[in-house]
C-alpha positions in Angstrom: 44.4 30.5 -11.9 46.5 27.4 -12.1 49.7 27.4 -14.1 52.3 24.7 -14.7 55.9 25.7 -14.6 59.2 24.0 -14.1 60.4 23.7 -10.6 63.9 24.7 -9.5 64.9 21.1 -9.2 63.4 20.2 -12.6 61.2 17.6 -11.0 58.4 18.4 -13.4 55.6 20.9 -13.6 54.6 22.7 -10.4 51.0 23.8 -10.0 50.5 27.2 -8.5 47.6 29.0 -6.9 46.1 32.3 -8.1 48.9 34.3 -6.7 51.6 32.2 -8.2 52.6 30.3 -5.0 53.4 26.6 -5.6 50.8 24.2 -4.3 51.8 21.1 -2.5 51.5 17.9 -4.5 48.8 16.5 -2.2 46.5 19.4 -3.1 46.9 18.7 -6.8 46.3 15.0 -6.4 43.1 15.7 -4.5 41.5 17.1 -7.6 42.4 13.9 -9.5 40.8 11.9 -6.7 37.7 14.0 -6.2 36.7 14.1 -9.8 36.5 10.3 -10.3 34.8 9.9 -6.9 32.3 12.6 -7.9 31.6 10.9 -11.3 31.3 7.5 -9.6 28.9 8.9 -7.1 26.8 10.4 -9.8 26.9 7.2 -11.8 25.9 5.1 -8.8 23.2 7.6 -7.9 21.7 7.2 -11.3 21.8 3.4 -11.0 20.2 3.6 -7.6 17.3 5.7 -8.8 16.8 3.4 -11.7 16.6 0.4 -9.4 14.2 2.3 -7.1 11.7 2.7 -9.9 9.4 -0.3 -9.8 9.1 -2.5 -12.9 5.7 -1.5 -14.4 5.0 -5.0 -15.5 5.6 -6.4 -12.0 3.5 -3.7 -10.5 0.6 -4.3 -13.0 0.8 -8.0 -12.3 0.6 -7.5 -8.5 -2.2 -5.1 -8.9 -4.2 -7.5 -11.1 -3.5 -10.4 -8.7 -4.8 -8.2 -5.8 -7.8 -7.1 -7.8 -8.7 -10.8 -8.4 -8.1 -11.7 -4.8 -10.4 -8.7 -3.8 -13.2 -10.0 -6.1 -12.8 -13.6 -4.7 -13.0 -12.3 -1.1 -16.1 -10.2 -1.9 -17.7 -13.3 -3.5 -16.8 -15.1 -0.2 -18.6 -12.6 1.9 -21.7 -12.8 -0.4 -21.6 -16.6 -0.2 -21.9 -16.8 3.6 -25.4 -17.9 4.5 -25.9 -16.2 7.8 -29.4 -17.6 8.2 -28.0 -21.2 8.0 -24.5 -21.0 9.5 -24.8 -17.9 11.7 -23.1 -14.6 12.1 -19.9 -16.2 13.4 -19.2 -17.6 9.9 -19.2 -14.1 8.5 -16.1 -13.0 10.6 -13.5 -15.1 8.7 -14.9 -13.9 5.4 -14.6 -10.3 6.6 -11.1 -10.9 7.8 -10.2 -12.2 4.3 -12.0 -9.3 2.8 -10.0 -6.8 4.9 -6.7 -8.5 3.9 -7.6 -8.4 0.2 -8.7 -4.7 0.4 -5.5 -3.7 2.1 -3.4 -5.5 -0.5 -5.4 -3.9 -3.4 -5.2 -0.5 -1.8 -1.4 -0.8 -1.6 -0.8 -2.1 -5.1 -3.4 0.1 -6.8 -2.2 3.5 -5.8 -4.7 6.0 -7.2 -6.4 3.6 -9.6 -9.2 2.7 -7.2 -9.4 6.3 -6.0 -12.2 7.1 -3.6 -14.1 3.9 -4.2 -11.8 2.0 -1.9 -12.5 4.6 0.8 -16.2 4.1 0.6 -15.6 0.3 0.6 -13.5 0.5 3.7 -16.2 2.5 5.5 -18.8 -0.1 4.6 -16.5 -3.0 5.6 -15.8 -1.3 9.0 -19.5 -0.9 9.5 -20.2 -4.5 8.8 -17.3 -5.7 11.0 -18.7 -3.5 13.9 -22.2 -5.0 13.4 -20.9 -8.5 13.5 -18.7 -7.8 16.5 -21.7 -6.2 18.2 -23.7 -9.4 17.8 -20.9 -11.3 19.5 -20.7 -13.9 16.8 -24.1 -15.4 17.9 -25.1 -18.7 16.3 -27.5 -19.2 13.4 -30.2 -16.7 13.2 -33.8 -17.6 12.6 -33.8 -14.9 9.9 -30.8 -12.7 8.8 -30.8 -9.6 10.8 -32.0 -6.6 8.8 -28.9 -4.7 10.0 -26.6 -7.4 8.8 -28.4 -7.7 5.5 -28.2 -3.9 4.8 -24.5 -3.9 5.8 -23.7 -6.8 3.5 -25.6 -5.2 0.6 -23.7 -1.9 1.2 -20.4 -3.8 1.2 -21.2 -5.7 -2.0 -22.3 -2.5 -3.8 -19.2 -0.5 -2.8 -17.1 -3.6 -3.6 -18.5 -3.8 -7.1 -17.5 -0.1 -7.6 -14.0 -1.0 -6.6 -13.9 -3.9 -9.0 -15.3 -1.8 -11.7 -12.5 0.8 -11.2 -9.9 -2.0 -11.7 -11.3 -3.3 -15.0 -9.6 -0.7 -17.2 -6.2 -1.9 -15.9 -7.0 -5.5 -15.4 -9.5 -6.8 -17.9 
C-alpha cells in the first residue's frame, strides 16, 4: 500500500512501501515513466497492426489485375499454332502463363481454391512435355500429347477464371 506523508524535512510527500518504509524518489518516478511508455507502446502497437492490415480495395484491384493477366496468358497459350510455328513457340507462352498463375495465386488467397492446384498440375505436365520434345521445330501435325496437354491446361484455366468472376466481374 502506498501512502503519502510529510517527510521530516517538509520537502513534500514521501511515498512508502507496504510496510511503511519510505521509497526512494527514483522508484516513484519510475511509475510515472513506465505508465506513459506502456500507453505509448500500446498505442503504437495498435497503429502498427492497423497498417499491417492490407487495404481491401488495393488487394481487390491487384487480384482483379492478376485475374485479367491470367486470362490473357491463357489466351496466349491457346493462340500458339504449334503446327505452324513449332513447339519452341509454346515455351515463352508457358513461361508467361506460369508468371501469371503465380501472381494470381498470391493475390487471390483462397478465392481460387483448389482450381489453381489442378491448373498448376496441368501446366507442369505441359511444360514437361514441351521440355521433353526439346523445343523441336514445326511439327507436321501437332503431337497428340501436346494437344491433350494444351486442352487440359485450357480446361483447368477456364475453371480458375470462372472462380474469379464473382470477385472480378
